[in-house]
N, C-alpha and C positions, 0 to 999 in steps of 0.2 A: 367479922373481920375488923382488926384494929384500924382506926382512922390514922393516917399518916400525918406528921407534924407539917409537912409541906403543904398538904391539902388544907390544913386548918389555917395556915399562914394566908393562902389565897383567899379563903373564905373571909377572914377577918379584914383583909383589904377591901373586899367588896362591901362588908358591913359599915366601912368608913366612908362610903359614898354618900353625898348629901341626898336628903330626901327629895324625891321629885327629879331625880337625875334624868336627863333626856333619854339616854340610851344606856342599857345595863345588861350585862350577861353574868348570870348567877347559876348555881347548880343546887340540886336537892338529891339527898341520898334515899334511894329506893330499897325495895326488898333485894336480897341476895347480893348486897354490896354494889348494886348498880348506881351510877351517878348520872342524873339527867340534867343536862345543860339547857337553860332557858334564856332566850333573848327577850327583852322588854323595850318596846319603842313608845315613848310618851310624845313624839312629835305628830304632826298631821300629814306627814309625807313618808314615803318609804325610806329606809336607810340600809346601808350595806355594811355588815359587820364582818371583821376579820379576826378569827381566833387563832392564837398561836401558843403551843404548848413549849414552855422552856424545859420541862421535865415530864416524862411519861413513861412509867414502868408498871408492868403487870397488868395492863388494860388492853382491851380491843374495842373497836367501834368508832374510832376517830382517824379520818384519813387526812393527814396534813397536806392537802393540795394547795392551799393558799387561796382557794376560791372564796368568794364572799357569800355570807348567809344574808338574804334579803328579807328584811322585817317590815311588814305594814304596821300600822298603829295597832298596839296591843302587845300581847305576848305570844310566844311561839317556841315549842321544843326544836332545839337545833340539832342535837345528837345525844347519844348515851355512851358512856363508858362502862364496859362489862369487864369484870375481873377475868383474867386468863386462867384457865385451870392449870394447876401445878406450880403457879407462881408463888413465891414467898415474900415478895416485896412489891407493895402497892404504893406508887408515888404518883402525883400529878401537880403540876404547877403551870399556870397559863396566864396570859395577858390578852387583851383585845383592843382594837381601835375600831372606829366606824367613820363613815362619811354619809352626808346626806345624799339621797337618791338611790336608784336601782341600777347597780353596775352591770346587770345582765341585759340592760337596754342600751342599744346603740343610737347615739343621737342622729337624727334625720337632718343632715345639713341641707337638703333640698326642700324642706318643708316651707310652705308659703304662708307668709304672716301678713295680717292686716296692718295697713298704716295706723300709727297710734293717734291720729288727729281726726277730726269729724269728716264724714263723707262729704264730698262736694268742695272741700277747701283745697287749693293748691298749695303744696308745701315745698319748701326748699330742704334738701337733706344733704349731709356730707359725712364722710368717715371722720371720726375724731382721732386725735393722737394723744399718746401718753405725755406726761410732764417732760419726760427725757426727749421725746420727739419735738415738743414744742420749744424747748430750749436750744437743742441742737439740730438744726435743719438738715445736716448731712445724714442723720438717721431717721428723719421724719418718716420716710416711706416704710421703714422696717418697724416703726413704732406706732402703728395703727391701733386705735382703740375701737370703741362701739360706734354707734351711729348718733349724729347730732341733728335734730329736727329744729328748724327755725320756727319759733312759736311766738305768740303774743301773749302778754300777762293775762292770765285767767283762762287761757284756752282749756277746754276739757281734754283730758288725755284718756285714751281708751286702751283696753287690754288687746294685745296683738294675737293672743292665742289663749286656749283654754288652759287653766292650771290651778294650782292651789297656792295661795298667799303664804310664804314662809316667813317673811321679815317686813316690818314697817318702821320706818325712822321718820319721826316728826319733830318739829321745832328745832331743827338743826340747820336751817337755811343760813347761808353766810350773810355777813353784815358788811356795810361799807359800800363804796362806790368803785366802779372801774375794776371790779374783781377779775382776775385772769385764771386763777386756780384756787380751789379750796378743797381740803381734805375731808370735810364733813358737809353733807348736804342731805335734805330730805329724799327718801327713796322708798319704793315698793319693790320687793323681790318675789317672783312667781316660779313655781316649779312646774315643769311640763312633764308628760308621761313618757317621754323618750329620754329622761334624765338630763334635761338642759334647764338652765335657770336664766330668767329675763330679769335685769334690773332697770327700773325706770327712776331716774334721778333728776334733781333740780325741780321739785315739786314745791308749791307754796306751803308755808306754815298753816296748819289747820286746814289744808287743801287736799287731804287724803281721804278717800271714800271707803276703803277696804280695810279688813283686819286680818291678822294671822289666822290660818286655819280655814279662811273663806275660799270656796271654789268660785272662780271668775270664768265668764265666758267671753269669747272674742267679741269686741266691740262694746263691752260693758265699761261704763265710766269708772276710773279708779282714782282719779285726782285732778288737780289744777296745775297748769304750767307756771313755774316761777321763773327765778334766775335773771329778773329784770336789772339787777345791780351788777351783772357782768358786762365787761367791755364789749363783748360781741353781742349783747342783747339777750332777750329771753330765749331759752333753748330748753328742749328736752333731750337728755342723754339716755340712750338706750344701749345696754350691752347684754350680749348673749353668751353664755359660757357652757360648756359641757365636757364630759370625760371622754376624750377621744384616744384612739389607739396611739401608743408612743411612737415616735420617730427618732432618728438619730440626732435630731436637733434638740431633743428634749433632755433635760438635766435628770439623771437617774434618780438623784435625791428627791425629786419632786413627783415621782412616779408612785401610782398606787394601782396594784392589780394590772400592771403593764399599761396604765393609761396616764394621760396628762390632762390636767384641767385647763382647757385652751379656749381662747376667744373664738366664736363662730360669727361669720358674717351672714346674717339672716337674708333671705330672699323675700322682698316686699312684693305684695300684690300690686300689679299695675306698673312696676318698674324692674324688678330683679334685684340683683346684688349691686350694692353701692361701693364704689372704689375711690372716686375722687375725694381729695381732701380739701383743696382750696376752691372757694366760691360756691360750691354746691351745685346740685341739680334739682330741678323742679318737675313735679308731676302731680296730677289731679288725684286726690284720694278717693277711693271707693271701698264700700264694705258689702261686697256681694254675699248673698245667702249661702252659697254653696262653700265659700270660704269660712264663713262664720260656723257653719254646722258640720265641717269636715271631720271633727273629732267627737261630736255628740252622739249619744245613744238615741235610739228611736223615740224613747220617751222624752228625752231632753228636747229633741227637734220639735215634737208635738207641742210640748209646753211652751217652747220658744215662740213658735208660730201663733199659738194662741194669744200669748201675751202682747205680741207685736201686731196683731190683727192681720196675719198672713195666712194663706191657705196652702 
């Protein structure tokens, strides 16, 4: 079967991708004119790939449902195009996009998270607001951001849930005094198995203990609190996001697979969901074993208990 020029064009575009591309969708020609499409994921977390054919003639085997193909680290065959008998014209041209995370998983908005400070410490926490909400008090309630924990310089920050570190930014702490807002700060971002992402920001320079690709457990130290140059004092900012089912309020341009990337208010062990913006609320932090181990395998629980002298 003669290879169509359009197919060659798509192939050349893929060859132009930089070596070590994070996610790639390529194809190989097999026997009897079959084309096998392969997804490659070079990240340490799952990704959801969306393949779209802009032209497809003379082939069967692909159903354009718009559903994502979920790729774990490594490569995987996505689908095959098989020549349709009796066809004289064989054409395909495609493109693809991808997002971090597994779109087949639904974020658990009721999941109980550990407080990110040491057990036994009484901490003050409040909802943050966006820069728009800070400037315009009339929209403050509608512009809530993540959680803001009052800390002291050098406080150890602990992972609130089991996950995989996806991003680490260091040596970006703001400079100067009485800082109110800064668009660059040190942070750690962790992916959870229900397709949510937690970002811990305002960490010290050289005060991050984890690396991308590392699996962290609840209660594991991940860094040191910074932000002492802020007018409000040292804080830890925590924001939890996930791909949630779209609502009428979402902008259709921002949707992916009928979902919107939205802020989630986490449920804290020992308190619940924090709604207050001004002043904050205080509660004593605890790290109970059943919360720490709720997502661990039996082997991980056994190892954890042994390392911590527990039975």
